[in-house]
C-alpha positions in Angstrom: 92.2 127.5 87.8 88.9 128.7 86.8 88.5 126.7 83.5 87.1 123.6 84.6 84.2 121.7 86.7 85.9 120.9 90.2 86.2 117.5 91.2 86.6 118.2 94.7 85.2 122.0 95.2 86.0 123.5 98.5 85.1 127.1 99.7 87.9 129.2 100.2 87.9 132.2 103.0 87.5 134.7 100.2 83.5 133.0 99.5 85.0 131.6 96.2 84.8 127.6 95.1 88.0 126.6 93.8 89.4 122.7 92.9 90.9 121.7 96.0 94.1 120.6 94.9 94.6 123.8 92.8 93.8 126.2 95.8 95.9 124.5 97.9 98.9 124.7 95.3 98.3 128.4 95.3 98.5 128.9 99.0 101.2 126.6 99.3 103.4 128.8 96.5 102.6 131.9 98.3 103.6 130.6 101.7 107.0 129.1 100.1 107.9 132.2 98.4 107.4 134.2 101.8 104.2 136.0 100.5 100.6 136.7 102.3 98.2 134.7 100.8 95.8 136.1 98.6 92.6 135.3 96.9 93.2 134.5 93.4 89.7 136.1 92.3 90.3 139.7 93.9 93.9 139.5 95.1 92.9 140.6 98.6 94.6 138.8 101.4 92.9 135.7 103.0 93.4 132.9 105.6 94.2 129.4 104.4 91.0 127.6 105.8 89.3 125.7 103.0 85.5 124.0 103.8 84.5 121.0 101.5 81.7 122.1 99.1 79.5 119.4 98.9 76.5 120.5 97.9 78.4 122.0 95.0 80.0 118.6 94.1 76.6 117.1 94.3 74.9 119.8 92.1 77.4 119.6 89.3 77.3 115.7 89.4 73.4 116.2 88.9 73.7 118.8 86.1 76.2 116.6 84.2 74.0 113.8 84.6 71.0 115.4 83.3 72.8 116.9 80.5 72.2 120.2 81.5 75.9 120.9 81.2 77.0 119.5 78.2 79.7 119.2 75.7 83.8 119.5 75.9 83.3 121.0 79.7 81.0 118.0 80.7 83.1 115.3 78.6 86.5 116.6 80.8 84.7 116.6 84.0 83.6 112.9 83.5 87.1 111.7 82.4 88.7 113.4 85.3 85.9 111.8 87.7 86.6 108.4 86.0 90.4 108.7 86.5 89.8 110.2 90.1 87.5 106.9 91.0 90.3 104.6 89.5 92.6 106.0 91.7 90.6 105.6 94.6 89.9 101.9 93.9 93.3 101.3 93.3 94.3 102.9 96.8 91.4 100.3 98.3 92.9 97.4 96.9 96.6 98.5 98.1 94.6 98.6 101.9 94.3 94.6 101.1 98.0 94.1 100.4 97.6 94.2 96.2 101.1 94.7 95.1 99.6 95.2 91.3 98.1 98.1 92.8 100.8 99.6 94.7 102.9 99.0 91.5 100.1 100.9 89.2 100.5 103.7 91.6 103.9 103.9 91.2 103.6 104.1 87.8 100.8 106.8 87.7 102.9 108.9 90.0 106.0 108.6 88.2 104.4 110.0 85.1 101.7 112.0 86.4 98.6 109.8 85.2 94.7 109.7 86.1 94.7 113.2 87.6 97.7 112.6 90.0 100.5 115.3 90.1 103.4 113.7 89.1 106.0 113.0 92.0 109.1 110.9 92.0 108.6 110.6 96.1 104.9 109.0 95.8 106.4 106.9 92.8 109.0 105.6 95.0 107.2 105.2 98.1 104.6 102.9 96.1 107.2 101.0 94.3 109.0 100.4 98.0 105.9 99.1 99.6 105.7 96.5 96.8 109.3 95.6 97.5 108.9 95.1 101.1 106.2 92.6 100.4 108.8 90.9 98.1 107.4 91.4 95.0 110.5 91.1 92.4 108.9 94.3 90.2 108.9 96.2 93.0 112.2 95.0 94.0 113.5 96.2 90.9 111.9 99.5 90.4 112.8 100.5 93.9 116.2 99.4 93.6 116.7 101.8 90.3 115.3 104.6 92.2 118.0 103.7 95.0 120.9 103.5 92.8 120.1 106.8 90.5 118.8 108.6 93.8 115.1 109.4 92.1 112.5 110.0 94.6 114.8 108.9 97.5 118.2 109.5 98.9 120.9 107.9 96.9 121.9 104.4 98.2 123.7 102.3 95.4 124.6 99.3 97.8 121.1 99.2 98.9 119.8 99.6 95.3 122.3 97.2 93.9 121.0 94.5 96.7 117.6 94.9 95.6 118.1 94.8 91.5 120.4 91.7 92.0 117.5 89.7 94.1 115.1 90.8 91.4 117.4 89.5 88.5 117.8 86.2 90.6 114.0 86.0 90.5 113.8 86.2 87.0 113.3 90.2 86.6 113.9 91.0 82.6 114.2 94.5 83.8 116.5 93.9 86.6 118.8 91.7 84.1 118.9 94.8 81.6 120.0 97.2 84.3 123.0 95.1 85.3 123.9 94.4 82.1 123.7 97.7 80.8 126.2 98.7 84.1 128.4 95.9 83.5 129.0 96.8 80.5 130.0 100.5 81.1 131.4 99.6 84.5 128.8 101.9 86.4 127.3 102.2 90.0 129.9 100.4 91.5 130.1 97.3 88.9 133.2 96.4 87.1 133.3 96.3 83.7 132.3 92.8 82.6 131.6 92.0 79.2 131.0 88.5 79.8 128.5 89.1 82.7 127.1 92.1 80.6 126.4 89.3 77.6 124.9 87.0 80.1 122.2 89.2 81.7 121.4 90.9 78.6 120.7 87.7 76.6 118.4 86.9 79.6 116.6 90.0 79.6 115.7 90.0 76.0 115.5 86.5 75.1 112.3 85.5 76.9 114.1 83.3 79.4 113.1 85.6 82.7 110.1 84.4 84.3 108.9 88.1 85.3 108.4 90.3 82.2 108.0 94.2 83.2 110.6 95.5 80.5 109.4 98.2 78.6 109.6 98.3 75.0 112.1 101.4 74.1 114.8 99.8 76.9 113.9 96.4 75.6 115.4 97.9 72.3 118.3 99.1 73.8 119.3 96.0 75.3 119.2 94.0 72.5 121.3 96.7 70.8 123.8 96.5 73.8 123.9 92.9 73.4 124.3 92.7 69.4 127.0 95.2 69.9 128.7 93.0 72.5 128.2 89.8 70.3 129.5 91.7 67.2 132.9 92.9 69.5 133.0 89.0 70.3 132.9 87.5 66.9 135.7 90.0 65.7 137.6 88.7 68.4 137.1 85.3 67.6 137.8 85.9 63.8 141.3 87.8 64.9 142.3 84.7 66.5 141.5 82.0 63.9 144.9 82.2 62.2 146.9 83.8 59.8 
């Protein structure tokens, strides 16, 4: 909690300066455990009121900009500040209905990037917002989370509807999801080799109009398709006569 320059410094009731996110998490954990809130510095009991330390933030910015604070500490602060500004700019784009910004936030919260705390719930929220605006990529991503119950209460039927719509609209990712599930008969879908082959082929042959399937899953989809095609060839060979 004390090894980096704060981006959003606040003064706690113990009189010390903390990074806002860190001290809030400290307080939250204490309260969740049913313990009295204590100072991270002195271990004395304290209240939970926090005040923005605007002057401290401005001083840090000036000291780093003027080279008074330099080295790794300043480098890390600049990197963290750039990430913070990137997130703030992206959230402003969301206010204007930018679905790409919503999808970026969904991905960043999913992986805990750019200083954001990893959160499946926040990730789903942003993917859903894009899906509500009929974005194909948002439909596929929100649908997968509904099917799996990741960051949201599980709802397989609703999730399959969204993913199916995304596949119809040309999402290679949605086609890969459905193809793998038809192959195994998962998430309420029957085992259907032909449908699995059709969808996996669409996901991997470039015929989809919306490309957001990541490289790792694309490799898996190709492997599943190759396996199905090999089995299909063997079955055809078996019927070629004596």
